[in-house]
C-alpha angles and dihedrals in degrees: 000000000000109000093186095072094082124080093235130126119283112285112268107218105180115125114190094242125192101313127167107250111245123209112272092243094059089117089067095052118115117249093256092060095041092052090067092061116104116239091236090059096056107117096219137122139181092239111093093010128121089256092070092075091053090049090053089050090050091052090051092051092050090048091051088060091048091245113152094197120108119177118228113233137207140170123264138145097280145002114286146130113218118231110270094007119115093213144083132236113216122202115252096232093069095067100058130040093219091057091045088055090051090050089051092049092048101039103019092237140050110231107222090006097138125059092245094048092045091052092051091055093042091054090049094049090045087058089060093043096050090048088055093045094054097030089236097160089070091068115105095220091051089054092047094051101039104018131247122310089217090076108112117257110243122226086225136013135201110226125211102217096195097051115122094191092087134055121243115233116120120036126270094040087279095177088071095062100079140344091254091053090047089055093047093048091048090050091050092053090046092050098045110106113241094008091133088205094172091060097036095052100037109140093017121116084226089072089074089060093050092049090050090049091050092053093044093052091047088053095054095037111120093016127110117239117250092220112065102158115145094200115156119209119203096351115195091246090063100046109105098182120106124244087249092057091045094054094042090058093043093052091048090052095053098035095102120184117254129187112277100204101104100135099105095048094043092051089054090058102034135027143219092198115134090237090070098043093113092053125098114279117255090231093057092044094051091047090056096049094035098107095046094047093044093053093046094050090046090053092050099044105029090231121142112268090226091057092048089049089060088060092046092050091051092048093048091051091049092049088053092049092049092044091231122177138189113279098176135040114293096247091054092044091052093049093046092048093048089053091048093051092046094049092047092048093049092046089053093046091051096046126088089244095068118099126182118213116236 
């Protein structure tokens, strides 16, 4: 029986499993205690969570394009669509506010944590899932337009921010990382209501990809997918690692190395001159405005807040070593430093030395 023929929400495939029962007040635990809990023991489900509304919206968008396909979904430790599987893994922290708070405390942001952000990622992952469901990557024209899926996935990629051969959907020019990501990003732009992709991408080589996607989706509209497996890869109920182990690995993954030679720029903003020795130290000042500046630079550049925080930490340490102090009013110092950090981040993003972790 083909379950994708109904215009219902994507199939939630998340059985409770054999989890250790946590105390009912686990949501009140401090982070240090919660971090010792195993992922498989988290008493959470997609049903009844905030994500359900986004899944219903996704189903409506697919229905509006006369697509019968609905991905099945399950909880795991991150967003992903396994190769060959017509389904989507959703990160555990999105289905409970206490876990979203922990994610924010550990990584400084919650990926997919707003309805709009969640929808952008769901559309992207659905691009992968529908390609698996209809075996679209086998098509010769798909390979000619996007490239072959057999190309190895890199651990890192170097984006070209000014390229017009790729659509812009997720941050960090993600469509440039691999042919499969290019396909998924193009699908997401095509599916997004009101994206006006024909007008937005006029004159771009990427428009050819969108036009191909439009024709491809019209071709499979109203047809049932040949692949209907509801396989779940790395379901939350099977992950034995603790939250502490999970976040340690995640921080290591996104803690990219930045240049450490900040002295010249820092000395332009702050001073070690005796005339400013009674002023607030630059290290203390930057520590106080750290969160605000980090979030603002992340919004402007699209870089992960955790990665930017690595730069901030290095700068703060260097200010302390150089015994630098404020030499201008705090408002001016904050603005000047935010600009410095933004420029340095963008220069690094646009250079051949920058690599984005996949």
